[in-house]
MIVEXGU-614759 format. One line per field, with one value per residue (C-alpha): residue number from 1; residue in one letter; chain; x, y, z. Coordinates in nm, 2 decimals, m for minus. Layout:
<atoms>
k (NUM:...)
r (a:...)
c (A:...)
X (X:...)
Y (Y:...)
Z (Z:...)
</atoms>
This chain:
<atoms>
k (1:2:3:4:5:6:7:8:9:10:11:12:13:14:15:16:17:18:19:20:21:22:23:24:25:26:27:28:29:30:31:32:33:34:35:36:37:38:39:40:41:42:43:44:45:46:47:48:49:50:51:52:53:54:55:56:57:58:59:60:61:62:63:64:65:66:67:68:69:70:71:72:73:74:75:76:77:78:79:80:81:82:83:84:85:86:87:88:89:90:91:92:93:94:95:96:97:98:99:100:101:102:103:104:105:106:107:108:109:110:111:112:113:114:115:116:117:118:119:120:121:122:123:124:125:126:127:128:129:130:131:132:133:134:135:136:137:138:139:140:141:142:143:144:145:146:147:148:149:150:151:152:153:154:155:156:157:158:159:160:161:162:163:164:165:166:167:168:169:170:171:172:173:174:175:176:177:178:179:180:181:182:183:184:185:186:187:188:189:190:191:192:193:194:195:196:197:198:199:200:201:202:203:204:205:206:207:208:209:210:211:212:213:214:215:216:217:218:219:220:221:222:223:224:225:226:227:228:229:230:231:232:233:234:235:236:237:238:239:240:241:242:243:244:245:246)
r (x:x:x:x:x:x:x:x:x:x:x:x:x:x:x:x:x:x:x:x:x:x:x:x:x:x:x:x:x:x:x:x:x:x:x:x:x:x:x:x:x:x:x:x:x:x:x:x:x:x:x:x:x:x:x:x:x:x:x:x:x:x:x:x:x:x:x:x:x:x:x:x:x:x:x:x:x:x:x:x:x:x:x:x:x:x:x:x:x:x:x:x:x:x:x:x:x:x:x:x:x:x:x:x:x:x:x:x:x:x:x:x:x:x:x:x:x:x:x:x:x:x:x:x:x:x:x:x:x:x:x:x:x:x:x:x:x:x:x:x:x:x:x:x:x:x:x:x:x:x:x:x:x:x:x:x:x:x:x:x:x:x:x:x:x:x:x:x:x:x:x:x:x:x:x:x:x:x:x:x:x:x:x:x:x:x:x:x:x:x:x:x:x:x:x:x:x:x:x:x:x:x:x:x:x:x:x:x:x:x:x:x:x:x:x:x:x:x:x:x:x:x:x:x:x:x:x:x:x:x:x:x:x:x:x:x:x:x:x:x:x:x:x:x:x:x)
c (A:A:A:A:A:A:A:A:A:A:A:A:A:A:A:A:A:A:A:A:A:A:A:A:A:A:A:A:A:A:A:A:A:A:A:A:A:A:A:A:A:A:A:A:A:A:A:A:A:A:A:A:A:A:A:A:A:A:A:A:A:A:A:A:A:A:A:A:A:A:A:A:A:A:A:A:A:A:A:A:A:A:A:A:A:A:A:A:A:A:A:A:A:A:A:A:A:A:A:A:A:A:A:A:A:A:A:A:A:A:A:A:A:A:A:A:A:A:A:A:A:A:A:A:A:A:A:A:A:A:A:A:A:A:A:A:A:A:A:A:A:A:A:A:A:A:A:A:A:A:A:A:A:A:A:A:A:A:A:A:A:A:A:A:A:A:A:A:A:A:A:A:A:A:A:A:A:A:A:A:A:A:A:A:A:A:A:A:A:A:A:A:A:A:A:A:A:A:A:A:A:A:A:A:A:A:A:A:A:A:A:A:A:A:A:A:A:A:A:A:A:A:A:A:A:A:A:A:A:A:A:A:A:A:A:A:A:A:A:A:A:A:A:A:A:A)
X (2.56:2.21:1.96:1.61:1.57:1.22:1.09:0.78:0.49:0.47:0.19:0.30:0.29:m0.02:m0.20:m0.11:0.10:0.33:0.70:0.82:1.06:1.35:1.31:1.25:1.57:1.79:1.65:1.71:2.07:2.10:1.96:2.15:2.47:2.40:2.27:2.59:2.80:2.59:2.45:2.08:1.91:1.54:1.29:0.99:0.75:0.42:0.07:m0.09:m0.31:m0.61:m0.49:m0.41:m0.57:m0.51:m0.59:m0.62:m0.62:m0.76:m0.89:m0.92:m1.12:m1.00:m1.12:m1.05:m1.00:m0.97:m0.79:m0.75:m0.62:m0.38:m0.06:m0.11:0.14:0.40:0.70:0.75:0.91:0.88:0.79:0.64:0.61:0.30:0.17:m0.20:m0.48:m0.68:m0.69:m0.96:m0.71:m0.42:m0.68:m0.74:m0.38:m0.32:m0.61:m0.44:m0.13:m0.25:m0.46:m0.16:0.03:m0.25:m0.31:m0.15:m0.17:m0.09:m0.11:m0.14:0.00:0.01:0.35:0.39:0.43:0.54:0.19:0.13:0.38:0.26:0.56:0.37:0.01:m0.11:m0.11:m0.44:m0.29:m0.09:m0.06:m0.11:0.21:0.15:0.37:0.23:0.37:0.38:0.38:0.62:0.50:0.64:0.79:0.94:1.11:1.27:1.39:1.16:1.03:0.72:0.62:0.73:0.35:0.32:0.66:0.54:0.19:0.37:0.61:0.30:0.15:0.47:0.53:0.16:0.20:0.52:0.39:0.09:0.32:0.20:0.49:0.78:1.01:1.02:1.24:1.27:1.40:1.62:1.45:1.45:1.72:1.97:1.84:1.83:1.56:1.66:1.48:1.57:1.42:1.57:1.83:1.93:1.97:1.87:1.99:1.77:1.92:1.68:1.50:1.24:0.90:0.62:0.63:0.31:0.43:0.29:0.60:0.61:0.85:1.18:1.51:1.70:2.07:2.41:2.64:2.95:2.80:2.53:2.75:2.73:2.36:2.33:2.54:2.34:2.02:2.15:2.21:1.86:1.67:1.85:1.72:1.37:1.36:1.54:1.24:1.16:1.17:1.37:1.40:1.74:1.68:1.92:1.79:1.75:1.93:1.75:1.68:1.47:1.08:0.82)
Y (m1.51:m1.45:m1.21:m1.12:m0.74:m0.64:m0.27:m0.17:0.00:0.38:0.64:0.68:0.32:0.26:0.52:0.38:0.68:0.60:0.68:0.97:0.95:1.07:0.83:0.55:0.64:0.65:0.29:0.14:0.26:0.12:m0.21:m0.23:m0.19:m0.48:m0.70:m0.63:m0.75:m1.05:m0.93:m0.85:m1.21:m1.10:m0.82:m0.64:m0.41:m0.50:m0.32:m0.14:m0.33:m0.25:m0.52:m0.78:m1.07:m1.21:m1.58:m1.69:m2.04:m2.17:m2.53:m2.64:m2.34:m2.06:m1.68:m1.44:m1.08:m0.85:m0.53:m0.23:m0.31:m0.23:m0.45:m0.69:m0.97:m0.87:m1.11:m1.37:m1.71:m1.80:m1.63:m1.82:m1.66:m1.76:m1.72:m1.74:m1.61:m1.44:m1.37:m1.64:m1.91:m1.75:m1.78:m2.14:m2.26:m2.05:m2.22:m2.56:m2.45:m2.32:m2.61:m2.83:m2.61:m2.57:m2.25:m1.95:m1.66:m1.61:m1.30:m1.27:m0.95:m0.89:m0.75:m0.40:m0.47:m0.23:m0.13:m0.06:0.20:0.35:0.24:0.03:m0.08:m0.40:m0.71:m0.88:m1.22:m1.07:m1.35:m1.23:m1.26:m1.28:m1.32:m1.56:m1.43:m1.72:m1.55:m1.66:m1.83:m1.95:m2.27:m2.10:m1.84:m2.14:m2.27:m2.57:m2.72:m2.89:m3.23:m3.51:m3.56:m3.20:m3.20:m3.50:m3.32:m2.99:m3.17:m3.33:m2.99:m2.80:m3.06:m3.01:m2.63:m2.65:m2.88:m2.67:m2.37:m2.19:m2.21:m2.02:m1.98:m2.05:m1.88:m1.98:m1.74:m1.78:m1.67:m1.31:m1.39:m1.41:m1.10:m0.70:m0.45:m0.12:0.21:0.53:0.87:1.15:0.91:0.87:0.49:0.27:m0.09:m0.34:m0.68:m0.97:m1.15:m0.89:m0.85:m0.90:m0.60:m0.42:m0.26:m0.43:m0.54:m0.31:m0.50:m0.71:m0.79:m1.10:m1.04:m1.21:m1.02:m1.10:m1.03:m0.87:m0.56:m0.52:m0.58:m0.31:m0.06:m0.14:m0.10:0.25:0.35:0.22:0.43:0.73:0.68:0.63:0.96:0.86:0.74:0.38:0.04:m0.26:m0.61:m0.80:m1.17:m1.43:m1.72:m2.07:m2.37:m2.52:m2.84:m2.64:m2.69:m2.41)
Z (0.32:0.17:0.33:0.28:0.33:0.40:0.42:0.59:0.44:0.51:0.47:0.09:m0.01:0.20:0.03:m0.31:m0.43:m0.71:m0.71:m0.90:m1.21:m1.01:m0.74:m0.99:m1.19:m0.86:m0.75:m1.09:m1.09:m0.73:m0.83:m1.14:m0.95:m0.71:m1.03:m1.20:m0.88:m0.85:m0.54:m0.61:m0.66:m0.66:m0.53:m0.55:m0.39:m0.27:m0.31:m0.03:0.21:0.01:m0.22:0.02:0.20:0.54:0.64:1.01:1.09:1.42:1.52:1.17:1.02:0.84:0.85:0.54:0.57:0.27:0.31:0.38:0.73:0.98:1.05:1.36:1.35:1.08:1.17:0.89:0.90:0.51:0.18:m0.12:m0.45:m0.64:m1.00:m1.05:m1.26:m0.99:m0.60:m0.57:m0.71:m0.45:m0.17:m0.25:m0.26:0.08:0.24:0.15:0.28:0.60:0.69:0.66:0.91:1.16:1.37:1.24:1.01:0.64:0.41:0.03:m0.13:m0.50:m0.63:m0.79:m1.18:m1.42:m1.52:m1.17:m1.16:m1.49:m1.69:m1.96:m2.03:m1.84:m2.08:m2.16:m2.03:m1.74:m1.46:m1.11:m0.90:m0.51:m0.23:0.05:0.37:0.64:0.96:1.24:1.56:1.88:1.72:1.41:1.63:1.85:1.53:1.55:1.20:1.13:1.23:1.01:0.92:0.85:0.63:0.43:0.36:0.27:0.03:m0.15:m0.17:m0.30:m0.55:m0.67:m0.67:m0.86:m1.11:m1.17:m1.23:m0.93:m0.69:m0.84:m0.51:m0.14:0.09:0.45:0.71:1.01:1.34:1.45:1.71:1.41:1.25:1.27:1.26:1.16:1.21:1.02:1.08:0.87:0.80:1.17:1.22:1.53:1.51:1.72:1.78:1.75:1.89:1.85:1.90:1.65:1.41:1.36:1.03:0.70:0.46:0.17:m0.04:m0.03:m0.17:m0.15:m0.15:m0.16:0.07:0.28:0.61:0.83:0.86:0.48:0.48:0.72:0.51:0.21:0.39:0.48:0.13:0.02:0.28:0.19:m0.16:m0.03:0.17:0.51:0.72:0.71:0.92:0.80:0.89:0.80:0.80:0.71:0.50:0.69:0.53:0.23:0.42:0.69:0.67:0.75)
</atoms>
């Protein structure tokens, strides 16, 4: 089974604090272990809300808000990885995507790169990698896809984005009714069964994992949170079938 594990921002990541060398070493070992087992498929951290952009679509119009901001509606139904040259280019693609979908909310968050963590100088020609977070709504939480007309328009747009080298991946998530939310305080764990309400905590990063079961995903998250200090919120979301549509 494939799971998207999303950890939430905390006060340290929201403040833009860089992880120390010991934490980075432990996390590198943890990820390396799962890469060797074929369990870690992808993953990255996101920058603080000061680096992000929220797009809200209502009645055919879009409102753009740049961070910093607090979380409002942070339950996600799909995640697109974009590679662009600038924030403005990412916003332009997101506006086209959102207008196909109709009323709803998107968020653009740049990924943390090695130079953001102080591991190397930033290359002069470095592209901008951005996650486009498509927020859940009543239809997606009910397991309902887009209309045939929307699906056709989205397919055309995704093909255009792929051809332009912008769209690198699209991950669709099962509704929260099939998911788990984990809350850790000093390594004490609370498991919340879905469906759950919209989270107010901004997503701080993600990992795409191939694991045997939800119980295995919970166990791995417990190890992960211990490395990060023991206090964190995580959502575990199974991936939706490839033929599903946002």
